[in-house]
N, C-alpha and C positions, 0 to 999 in steps of 0.2 A: 529305672533304667529307659535308656532313649532308646529309638526302633534307628537303621537304616537311613528310613525314608523321610525321618524328622531330621537326622544329621544333612542330607543330601537335599533338604529343602531350601535349606542357606544360600545354593548356588543354584536356586530357580530363578529364572525371569520373565519376563511376559514374552509369549512367543513371537510377537512382532519385533524385539527388541535382537530377534537373531541375526538381522541386515547391519546390524551393527558389533556384530562380532566378528571378526579377521580368522584367519584360520590359525592362527597363534592361541586366537582367546578361548577358542572351540577344542584345542588340544589339551591347551592350558587347563580348562575345566573336567575334561574326563582325566588327566592324569590327576589332577586335585579329588577325583572320585576314585581311582584306585588306591590312591596313598589313602585317602578315608577310609576303606575296604579293609586296608593292610592294618589302621588302628584299632577298629574295630574288630576283627580276627586275632589282631594279639590279646588285644585289651579281654574278649571274651573267654578266650586261650586261659592267660592267668587268672581271671577269676573264677573259672571252671576245675584247672588241672595244674597251676601251679604251684610245685612245693619245693621245697627242699630237704632230704635223707640224709643226719649224721650219725657219726658213730663216733664213741671215743678213741680215745691214740691211749693202746694200752703199752706201756713201758717197763721190759720182760726182765727179770736178771736174768743172764747168762753163763751157766756153771759147763765152763768150757770141761772140766775135770769128768762128771758125772756125763758131759751128753760129749765127748769125743768129737763126735762130726757132725755137732750143729755149728751152724754160722752163729756169726756173734750179731746179727742183727733182730731187732724184736720182731715179733710176731704182732700182725692185727687184725682185730676179732670184727667180724663184721654180722650187724644185727638185723634184721628185720622183721620188721612189724608192720604188722596190716590189721585193719579196722575193719568186723565184720558188719552185719544188719544190725546185729544190737550193739552189747557194752561187755562183749565177750573179747578179750585179746589173749593171741600168744604170743612167744619168741622164743625163736629159735637161733640158737647161737651156731656158728660154722667154724670151726679152728683150722687156719690157716697154715698152722707150723707143730713142731713138736717139744716146744718150749713148755716146761710149766706155767701153769697158772698163779698169776700172783693179785692177789685182791688185794685194794684199798686198805689201812688200817683203821681208819674210820670207818664204823659202821652208818649206811643211809637209810636204811631197813630191816624190813625182817628177814628178807631172803640175802640183806647184807650184813647185817647187825652178827650172826654168828659169827667167830673168826674159824678159820679151816682147823678141823679137827682129825688128827691121824686115826683110820679106825682101828678095830681092836683085831681083824684077822686080814692079812693078806687077800683074801679073797672076796670081800667086798670092798677094797681099796679099786681092787683088779674089775668088778662089776660096774663099779661107780665112773671109773676112768672109761669102758668101753660103752657106757650110755652114755658120756659126753664128749656129742664130735666137734665141738669148737671152744673157746677161749671164754667162760663168764665174764662179764662185766658186770656184775650185781647193781643194775636200771633196772626199774618196770615201764612198764608201757607208757606213764603217765609221763617220766622223766626224757623220753623220747620227745614226747609231744611237747614238751618244754622246751627242752633243746633246738627242738628244728624251727619249733617260732623264733624262738630265739639268735638262731644262727642265721635266718631267714632275711632279719634285720640289721643283723651287725656282717655276716658274710658277703654277701651278696652286692655288689656293686650295685648303686641308687640309678641307673643309667638302664641294670636290667629289672629291677622292679618298675621303675616309670616311664618305658619307652612306650607304652601303647600311650599312655597320656598327653606326654610329648608328642607324639605324631598326631592326634587327634588335635591337640591346642593347635600346632604350626598346621596345618590344614585347613583348620581353620579360620584363621586369620590371612591366608592365599585365598582362602573361597572369598571371604569378605572383602580382602583386597581386589579381588577381580571384579566384582560387581558394584563396587561403593558406589560410581557414577552412577549409576542404573539407579539405585537407591538415594543416593542424596537429594533433600533436595529443591538445592536450588540449579541442580543440572538435569534432574526425574523430569521436572514439567518441561523445559526445553525437549529435552529427547521424546517425552513420549508427545510433544506436539509435535516436532517435527517428523515422526515417523510416522504419525498418524496425515499429517499433509501430503508424506512421501506415499504412502500406497494408497491413497483418493488419486496421487498425481499419475500413478503408473493404471491403475483400473479405469482412469477416466477418459471415455469417448472421444474426447477432444484431443487428445495426445495419439491416439491411432489415428485419427483423421488426420489431424498436423502432419504425422512421418509418413503416412502413404499419400498425402498429398507433393511433400517435397520428394517421395522418393519416384511420384510419377510423373513431376515438374524435371524430373534429372535424367529420366528414361525418354522422356519424348525432347529434349534440350539436344541428348545425344544421339538421337533416331534424325534430330534436324540438321544436326553439326556433318552426319556421316551422308546424309541426303543431298544436303542446303537444299533443300527447300523451305518455304515458309507457308506452309499450309496445316491447317489441321491434323495432327494425326487420326490413324484410323482406330485404334485403341487406346485404351487407359490401362495398366495393370495395376490391380488393386490384390495384388496376393502377399505381397508383405509388409509392414508397420514400419519400416527401416529401408533404407536405402543410402543413394549419394545423390541428393538433393542438389540443385541451380544452390551459389554461392552469393546468390542476392535477390530479393524479395521486392515483389511490385508494390509500387504505392498504392494502387487500388487493385481490389481482389474483385474481379467478376468474370464471368464466362463471356467467351470471345474474342475478339481484338482487343488489346491495348495499343495508345497511340504512344509513341517516346520523340526524341527531337532528333536523337540519329537513325532510329530505326524501327519500325512496330516488332511490339513483342506478341508473342500468342498465348494465353492462358489456358491451361487445359481446366474446362468444365470439373466442377467439383465431382466427385468420386463417392462421396458417403453425402446423407442429409443427418444432420446433425437435430435433433428435435428437441422443441421449448426447455424441458426438462431438462436435458443433459447441460445445455448451453448457459441455463443458468446455475448450474452446478460448478460449470467452470469458469465460469465470473465469478462467482464467488473465490473458489480456489485461488483463480490471480489473489483476487485482494487478499486472501488469508498469505500464500507465499506473500505480496509485498509487506504487511507486518510482519511478519515472521523475520524475514530478512532483515529486515531496520532493526527487530527487536533483538535479535542473536547475532550481528554482526557488530554491537555495540563493544562485546566483552570477548574474552579466552577463558572464561573458566572451564569448560569443559575441556579443554588441550591439557591445561594445568593442571587438570584433577586426574587426567587420564595418564597422563607423565608420572605426577604424583606417584599414583597407585601402583606404574612398573616399575618405580624406583625402590617405594618398599618392597615390593615381591625380589626383586633382585636382591637389598638389601639380605633381605629375611631369606633367599637361600644359600648365602654367601654364610650367614652365620650358622646356618644349621649345617652346612657342609660342613666348618671350620669345627665343629666338635663336636659332631656325631662320626667324621672320622676316626676321632681319637677314641671311642670309645667302641671300638668294631674286635678290639682284641679283648677289651676286658671281660666280654661275656665268655665262659668255658663252664663246663661242668663240670670239675671239681673246683672245690674251693676248702683253704682251711680256716676253722673259726676259733677265736679265743675269746670266749665267753666274760670270763671271768665269774663264774659261779662255781667254784670248787666246792665253796662249802656247802652248796645243795646238792650239786652230780657226783664229788668228790673225783674229779676229772677237770684237767685243764686245756685240751688240745682235745679239737673233735674234727674230723674229715668228714664234708658234706658233698655231696651232688646234686647239680640242679637239674632237674628234669626237662624244662623245659629251654633249656642253653642252646640245645642245638636248632630249636625251632626259631627261636627269637633272633638270633645270628644272622638265618638266612633271610628272616623279615626285612632286618636289618639293612643286609644288604640289598635288597630287594628295592627298600624304602629309599637308600642314597644313588642308587638308580635312577628312581623315580626321582627324587631331586633336582640330579646333576642334569635328567633331560629340561626337567622344567625350570632350572635357571639358564641354560643355553636359548631356551624358548627367552626367556625374559630378555637375555642381550640381545636377540635377535630382534626384540620390538625394540629394544631400546634403539637399536642403529636403525631402523626404519623411522621410528618417529624425530631423528634427529640430521636423516641423511637427504632428507628434501623439506621444504619449508611447508608444514602442514596444515599453516595459518594462511594460508594461499591455495587458491583454487581457480584454476582458468578450465572453462569450456571450450578451447580454441580448438581441441577434434569434435565438437558437437558442430560447432559453428562451422568448420569444414564439408561437414557430412550433411546437414542441413542448410535449407534457404533461411534459417534464422540467426542471422550474422550478429543480431545487435544483441543476445546475448551476454551479459555482462559478468565479467569474474568475481569470486565473491571474498571474501576474507576473513580472520578471527573463526570461533567456532562454527561455523556458519562453514566455511572453505574445511574444516579437522570434522564435522559429520559429513560430507560429502566423499570425502577423501576415504572415510572408514564404510561409507556405504559401496565405493568400489572395490572393495577387498570382497566384498559380497557377491557384487552382480553392477558392472557398470553399464548396464541399462537403466536401471532405475535414476543415476545422476541423467543421463541421456533423456530420459522422458523428461525428468524436475527441471531439468532446462529450458524444454518447453515453456513453461510457467512463468519462466523468468524474463522470456523477451517480451519487447513492447510488439511487434510486429506480429506474434502469432494472439495476442489479446487484441489486438489491431483487428485481425483474421475472425476473430469468433464474434467482435463484437460487430463485425458487418454482416458475418452470417445471420446472428441472431436479428440485426435490424431489417435486413434485406425478408426474415422469414416474416418480421410481426410489420413493419411498415409496407405495401403489399400496394400494389397500382391503383385499386380499386379502394382502399383506406386514403391514400393520399389524395386521391380526388374528388372522395367527399372534407379534403380539409381547404379547399381551392375555396377562394370567395372572388366576390368583387370589391375593391377598393374604391376611394371617392373620387378618382378618375377614369372608372368604368373599364379597369381592366384586369384582368385575371390575374389573382394574386395567392400564393401559397407560403406559410411563418410555418417554418421548421422551429421547436423550441426545444432546448437542451435533451438532446439525441447523443448516443454514440458515433454518430458519423453522418454522412448522408443518403439515405437510400438509393438504392442503384433505380429503382421503378421513376423517381422523380425528375430524370431525365426522359422517361417516356412521355413526358406530359408537355408535348412539344406547342400545342398551344397557350402555355405560362408565359404573362408578359413581366411576371414582379415576380423575384426569391427569396423572401428572409430566410438569410441564417443566424441563428441567434443563439450561443452559448454553447458552439458544439465546438469543442476545442480540436477534435480529430477529422475535423473536413476536411474533403478531397475531393475535388471536382477532375473529373475523368475526362476522356477525348467524348463518352457521350454527350454529353451537352450539346456538341455541335450540330444536333438535329435539336435542339431547342432554339428555332429559326426566330421564332416571335421574343424572345428572352433579351430584351433590352434594361432590365436595371435588374439589379444584385445589391443584398443587403449583408454586412459582414457585421454581424453586433458582437463582439467579445469572440472573434471565432477566425482565427490565422489560418484560414484557408490555404492547402497547397494545392497544385494545380499541375497536370501532366501539358507537356511541351504543344500536343494538337489541340486542349484545350485552352489552352492561353492565346493559340494563334485566335482561335474563334471569339475568344472574348474581347482581345485585342482588336478583333474587326467589325464584330456587332453591339459590345456593350456600349451603353450611350449613360448612363445614370449608377453610380457605385456610392454607395454609402458603409461608411467604416467606421466602425464603435468599437475603443480598445480604451485602458487603463494604462498600457506604458506602448511608447510609440515603435519599441521593438515588436510588439503586434501586427504592427500594418504590413502586410504583404508587400516584399518587393516587389512583384509582380504587376501591382498598382503602379507606378508610376510608369509603367511602360505600355500601359492602353493609350494606346496614338487617337484611336478614335473619341474617345469618352466625351464626353460635352460636360457632362453636371458630376462633381468630386464633394461629397459630405464627408469632414473627419470633426469626430468626437472623440475628445480625448483629454488627456494628460499630456501637454507639450510643453508648460516649462519644467523641465526637470531636468535632472542633471546629463541627461542621454540626448538635449533635444537640437544639441548640436549635430547628432546621427541622425537629425531625422530624416535626414534623403530628401529634403526640398528640391535639391538641384535637380533631383531626377525628372519633376515636373517639368522642364523642357522638353521631355519627347513627348508628352500631351497637348500636342499640337493645337488639337481642335478643342480643347477645355475653354468652355466658356462660363458658368458656373462655381464655382470656388468656396463651399461653405464649411467654416472654422469653428467650431465651438470647445473652446479650449480655455487656461488660463495664462494668455499672454500677457508679457509687457512691455514688448514690440513686435509692430507684424516682421516676421522673419525677411529676409532682404532678397531671400534666393523665391520667393514668389514673385518675383518682378519679373521672374522669366517668363510665365505664363501670362504678363500684362499688353501685351500686344494684341493676343487675340481674347483677353478676358472682359464680360460683359459686365458681371456682377458678382461683388464680393462680399461674403457676410464673413461677420466675426461675430460671436457668442461669446463675452467674458463669463467667467461664474464671479465675478465683484473685483477681480484683479485689476488694479491701474493700468491701462495701456498708456504707454508715456512716451513713446517715440514712434513717430508718423509719417517719417519724411520717406518712407516707401511708399506711401499713396499717389504720391507727385509723377512717380513713371508709369502709375495706371490711366494713363490719357485716355482708354478707349472704353472704361468702368463706366457703365450707366446706370447700375444700382449700385447703391453701398450703403451698407446697415453694419452699425456698431453700436452694439448693446450691451450694455452691464457692462460696461469698460472705464467708469468712474472717473468719465472727461468730465470736467469743469467749464469749460465754451469747447465752442465750434471751432475743432481744428483746423490750423490754415491752412493744411494741405491738400484740404478740400479745395479750395477756391481755386488750385490748378486743376482740378477737373473737369475738362471744358465741354466733357459728354455727357456729361452728367445728367442724369433724367429724374432719381428720385434717391432721397438722402432719409437713412431712418436711423435716429440717432434715440433710440427710445432705453429706456433706465437708466440711463447715467443721472450726475448730478449739478447738471448744466441751472446756472441761477441767472445768467441774461444773456442775452443774444445779440448784441449791440455788434456784433462782428456781421451780422444778415448781410447789410449792407453789400459785405462783395460778393455777395450772390446775382449780385447782378449782373455778373463778368459768365456765370453760368448762365447761358442762353435756353439752352434745353431743360431745365430745370421747372420740372411740372410736379413734384410730389415731394413735400418738407414734410418729414414725421419727428415733432420732437414733443413724443409725450412722456409721462411718466417722469417729469423730470422735477427740479422747483424753479422753474421760470415764473419772476412774478409780473412782470408786462409785454408788452410786442410793443417794440420799436417803431416808430413810424414810416423808417426808411424799407419797411417790406413792402413799401410800396414799386420797389427796384425792382421786384420779383414780378415781372409782368405777366408771363408763363407760367403761372403756379397756377396749376390747376387741383390739387386736393391740399393740406393743410391742417393736422392733425396737433394738437395741443393738449390733449385732453392729460389728465390725472398730473396739473399743474398746480399753484398759485395763485391763478389770475381771477382778478377781483372786476375786470372791465376789459369790455372789447373796442379797441379803439377805432374810429373810425379808417384810419388807414386797411385796415383789414378790408374795408367793402369797396377799395377801388380796386381790390384786384378782379377785373371784369371776367377773367377766364375760369374762376373759380368753383370747380363743382362740386366737392367736399369739405365740410368744415367740421370738423370735431372738435369741442372746446368742453366736453363731458367732465363734471366731476372737479370741478374748481371750484370759485367762488363768487361766480358770476352774479350779480342783483338785474342786471337790467339788459335788451336785448337792444340793442341803436338802432333809428329807425331807418338806419341808410344801409340796413340790410336788404331793402328794396330793391338797392341798384343793382345787387346779383343776381343778374338775369338768369345766368348758364347756374347755381346753384341747385342741385339734384338732391343731396344730401345733407340733412343740417342734423347735427349732432348736440345736443345742452343738457343731456339728462345730468343727475346729482351737483345741480349750481339752488340759486337761490333765486326764482326768476320768478314775479308769481304776475305780471302783465304780459301778453302776448300783443305787439305792435303788428296794426295793421297792416304794416308796409310789408311784415313777412310772407302774407298771402300773395303778394305782387309777384311773390317766386315760383310763378304757374309751373315750372320744369322740376316742382319738387317731388321725389320718390318716396324718400325716408324721412319721416321729422319723429325726431326722438323727443321730447319733452318731459319726459317721464322723472322720479323725486322731485320734484321743483315747490313752489308753491301757488301753483296757477287755483287760479278760482273759477275761471269758467272759458270756453273755449267759442270765439268769436264765430258767427254763422258765415262768414268769408271763408272760412277754410272748405268751404264747397268749390273754391275756384283751383284747387290746389286735384285738378280731372286725372293728372299720373298719378298721385298719391298712392303706395302701395303700400306702405307703413308708418302705421301711426304709434306711436308711445306714449301714453298717458299715464299709465300707474305710477303711482306712488302722488299725485296732487289733493290738491283740495276742491276737488270740483261734486259741485251738486247735481249735474246734469251732463249730459251730451248735446250737441245741435242736431237735431232733426237733419237738420243739410249734411249733415255726413254720408247720407245716403245719394247722395248729387256726386260724389266723387266713384268715379268710376271702375276705377281698378281698386278700390279699398274692399279688401273680405276681413272678415271676421278675423282669422290667422291673422293676417298684418295688422289686426288691430289690439293692443295689449293695453287694458283698464280694467276695471275691477267691474266683477261679475255685476252685481246691483247696478250700474250705472248701463250697461250693457242692455241689462234687462228691462231699465227704464225707458230704452229708446219706442218709440213707436212700430207695431208692427209690420207697418211696410216697409220700415228700413230695414229691422232684424233680417225680414226676409230677403231685402238684397245683398246686407252684409253676411248673408250666410249661401249665398249662392254657391259660394267656390266649393261648399260638401258635396253640391250635387251635380253643381256643372263647372269642372274645376278648370282653368284658364279661358275663365271667360273674359269678353269682350278682348278676344287676339292676346291675351297673353299668354 
């Protein structure tokens, strides 16, 4: 036997699931419990007290002559049997008529086997008749028990016998149907996860803070609207977690004043402080909500399962009501039984009474009433399920009442769960919506960021760069800390991998800021901040993956001098790059593009009138169309690196103001076009390094103003005499070629200051080399040189001498006469340096104790 508690446990759910139980589910659960109690009560009564009592129907022969005053109806004899503590039995017969007793013809027992014998005397007969107060049936107790059991199964309707069990089964089915969506594995896990997240969101301190700040902002806006003032409020109310917040959210969250393009906005100072632990928990909740939403919105299994179980309960209600109503009238107190056991009992018909009939009838009527109420609630549930689209949920009301206007609408199972929660308490979905808002998440990140990155910590990260400027580099942060803009003496600010970077008006106090780096950082700026950057920013570096990451305000910085664009411009979106906006950069002097261009964008010529330096670094993509270069007549420096050029572009020869040309890392094999450089009267520096050039044409002599020539990392085998006719040449770099001989004509280069021939096959140094007395740098490393002439002492201005990687046995002692040469500028093997005379080493080591000797 099972207890009520064991059966009721089927209806138990986790206490936390109650938020997903609307009033109709709760009411149906209570109705199910009542029906369960009815079933158990009826079953208990049936098992303990249910019985049938039967008496045979006696057919009497009526003698109208002998009994003139009697009716012709048969009299019935009622027999009452009782069972005592032991096995004793007594039987009492009560006669309800005056007809004579008629016994069956067939004897069935000792008491009934003997025929009725007339008495010998009338006194005995009268005495026996006087003692008998009823009609005899000639049945013993065992026969009554037998017939009672026979008639219980034959005469009683089946519904009277199985009513408690049917009620129990139906109730269990209804209970299981009501809670199946909480037990089914594919929905249970989602529901459990949702309830867990919902509870944490409801209790999170960040929810309280966000809603309280919203209420404060709303009350402050109302006050300003009534008073018309634009001053800070006298006080801030923090008594409520909810309210009617402003409809818009500021871009930057901070204390004090906000700057906007239209009017100044005043922000209420934070009224609560979120400690680090709560902040981390809130950030984890944002991530959980984001992942849960992506997981649950993909399907509507929970919704379908809930609709399915509601339909099952409704169909079950209709079924129960239809067949149960027909059995109400079958439950009665009296029943006629024809067991067909005349050969055992001697009677063919019995009249029986069912002692539980009235109780069962009342319980059945009660059960039908409960089922009707249950069914009407099921019908209402179906009406609610199909009245509105429950697979869509809108936070419109929450958006109107809060400053988080970006809370998205949700769908499918996520929407259905929120609809169910609203039936419990709408405050849950309102607080949950805070964690769906990106504005809310950004505010949390900003608060945590400002709490972590204080002014003192940022000051420790400030360093001096190669240009001796104060530089701050921020990498992979959730935003830009407010304290950054308190570093008023900062010169360079680098923001890298900060997707939510926002530059507030507070940047206007950084008067020394002239250089800004945005590496994969599509920063947003306020209007006042943009005005400051437009007037003060001189250098901007933008590194991006797609052109859409380039902020639109970049093209409006009218006082910008240098612009560096690093990223993919050769995409389907390159037509939308917006380079036409470069015409607003009226003071742009340097444009550096590192990308994968196939042609120079024609709109780049918008800045041609004032552009002095153009740098294009390709990633190996062949630059085909260069006609746009012809319009850049004012360009003084041009770099086309790694563009897969095979010849010197003819468009370059139109740049009459060109002073420096760098064609590094291309595929140039011949430079016969170099004769056209004679038209470039101002060309002083030519860099053709890292190419495939085999020889230098004699026409190079026409570039009379050339001062620097870089031909390193090519395939040169010799240096033509024409090179040494360039009297103004000050720097010659032919390193890493296959040159075996340095011509004696090198002595003609009296202005030569830097000569690099490292990584060649030179074995002898001509004496004419040391006539270049202005040499300051001489790189002779990684050659086959066996000796250094003593005339090296003539190079009085020599500061750097590279000899490492040769076949030298010793170094000349005359190195000590090179007044400006120090050990730090002498690149040679240690054993060769150690072999020098001590006085020479002493002279060369002076830089360690007397830096910048001899006026350097």
